[in-house]
C-alpha positions in Angstrom: -14.7 32.5 -8.9 -16.2 29.9 -6.4 -13.8 27.2 -7.2 -10.7 29.2 -7.8 -7.2 27.8 -6.5 -6.9 30.7 -4.5 -9.9 30.0 -2.7 -9.1 26.4 -2.4 -6.0 27.3 -1.1 -7.2 29.6 1.5 -9.8 26.8 2.7 -6.9 24.3 2.6 -4.4 26.4 5.0 -5.5 25.2 8.4 -5.1 21.6 6.8 -1.8 22.1 5.2 -0.2 24.2 8.4 -1.5 20.9 10.2 0.0 18.8 8.0 3.4 20.7 8.1 3.6 20.6 11.6 3.1 16.9 11.9 5.8 16.5 9.1 8.1 18.7 11.0 7.5 16.4 14.0 8.2 13.3 12.0 11.5 14.6 10.2 12.5 15.1 13.6 12.0 11.8 15.1 13.1 10.5 11.8 16.3 12.1 12.0 17.0 12.0 15.7 16.5 8.7 15.9 18.8 7.9 12.8 21.4 9.7 14.4 21.3 8.0 17.8 20.9 4.6 16.1 24.4 5.6 13.8 26.1 7.1 17.1 25.7 5.4 20.2 24.4 2.4 19.2 26.5 2.0 16.2 24.1 0.4 13.4 25.0 0.4 9.7 23.4 3.5 7.9 21.0 1.3 6.1 19.7 -0.4 9.1 19.7 2.8 11.1 18.0 4.7 8.4 15.3 1.8 7.5 14.3 2.1 11.3 13.9 5.9 11.7 12.3 6.2 8.4 9.1 3.6 10.2 9.4 5.7 13.2 8.8 8.7 11.4 6.1 7.1 9.6 4.4 6.1 12.6 4.9 9.7 14.2 3.5 11.4 11.0 0.5 8.6 10.8 -0.4 9.6 14.4 0.0 13.0 14.3 -2.5 12.9 11.0 -4.8 10.5 12.4 -5.4 12.3 15.9 -4.9 15.8 14.3 -4.9 16.8 11.1 -7.4 14.5 10.1 -9.2 13.4 13.3 -12.7 14.8 11.7 -12.2 13.0 8.1 -15.0 11.3 7.0 -13.7 7.7 6.6 -10.7 8.2 9.5 -10.6 4.9 10.3 -13.2 2.4 12.2 -12.0 1.7 15.8 -11.2 -1.8 14.9 -7.1 -2.5 14.5 -7.7 -4.4 11.2 -9.1 -1.0 9.5 -6.5 1.1 11.3 -3.7 -1.4 10.3 -4.7 -1.3 6.5 -5.0 2.6 6.8 -1.4 2.3 8.3 -0.3 0.2 5.3 -1.6 2.6 3.1 0.0 5.7 4.7 3.2 3.7 4.9 3.1 3.2 1.0 2.6 6.5 0.3 5.9 7.7 2.0 7.8 4.9 0.2 6.3 6.4 -2.9 7.5 9.9 -1.5 10.8 8.6 -0.7 11.4 7.3 -4.3 10.3 10.6 -5.6 13.4 11.8 -3.4 15.7 9.2 -4.7 14.5 9.6 -8.3 14.9 13.5 -8.3 18.7 12.6 -7.3 19.3 9.7 -9.2 18.4 12.3 -12.6 20.4 15.0 -11.3 23.7 13.2 -10.6 23.5 9.8 -13.0 21.7 11.4 -15.5 22.6 15.3 -15.8 26.0 14.7 -14.3 25.4 17.0 -11.6 27.4 15.5 -9.0 28.6 18.1 -6.4 27.7 18.1 -2.8 25.1 21.1 -3.3 23.5 19.5 -6.4 22.7 16.5 -4.7 21.4 18.4 -1.8 19.3 20.7 -3.9 18.1 17.9 -6.4 17.3 15.4 -3.0 16.7 17.1 -0.2 14.9 20.4 -2.1 13.6 19.7 -5.2 12.7 15.7 -4.3 11.4 16.7 -0.9 9.2 19.7 -2.1 7.8 16.9 -5.4 7.6 14.3 -2.8 5.6 16.3 0.0 3.1 17.3 -2.5 2.5 13.5 -3.3 2.4 12.9 0.8 -0.1 15.4 1.1 -2.3 14.3 -1.7 -2.0 10.5 -1.0 -2.1 11.2 3.0 -5.5 13.3 2.2 -7.2 11.3 -0.8 -6.4 7.7 -0.1 -5.3 7.4 3.6 -7.7 9.7 5.3 -10.2 10.1 2.4 -10.8 13.7 3.5 -13.1 15.8 2.3 -12.9 19.1 3.6 -14.8 21.2 7.0 -17.3 22.6 4.0 -18.4 18.6 3.2 -18.5 17.5 6.9 -20.7 20.6 7.4 -23.0 20.2 4.8 -23.4 16.2 6.0 -24.0 17.5 9.5 -26.9 19.7 8.0 -28.2 16.8 6.0 -28.4 14.5 9.2 -30.0 17.4 11.1 -32.4 17.9 8.1 -33.5 14.4 7.9 -33.7 14.1 11.8 -36.0 17.2 11.9 -38.4 15.4 9.1 -38.3 12.1 10.4 -38.4 13.0 14.1 
């Protein structure tokens, strides 16, 4: 029962909550900027969305790097090159998430013939967003910040203390 899914989910609770809070902030930045760029600024929808997407990714990366995964083992070296590479991987994970949402919408709309606005909303913003969020969480945790959980960090710290005690 030690590694049961319920225990793992409970252990990941604070991480999931922080990831969700950062995601909501990123979504708000994306939506707010998109509406401003489309409205008062008057940009075309694709340009506005591309710019707001990059801004949302930047908000999410910053929030996760400084908040959710600040204690991750491989959180990034202080030099700009590794942070830039890390952001590139994060951005790629988010693009993959956006593609998942588009794929869900395309399958529903064109493959299954469910063409109402409601069906598009359910498939793209509902099912697609849920699947994309799972992908983004996994990718951010596994590929970007290489998060190993608090238990692993505590074990590593205990080993350092033990090594220091025996060698000191």
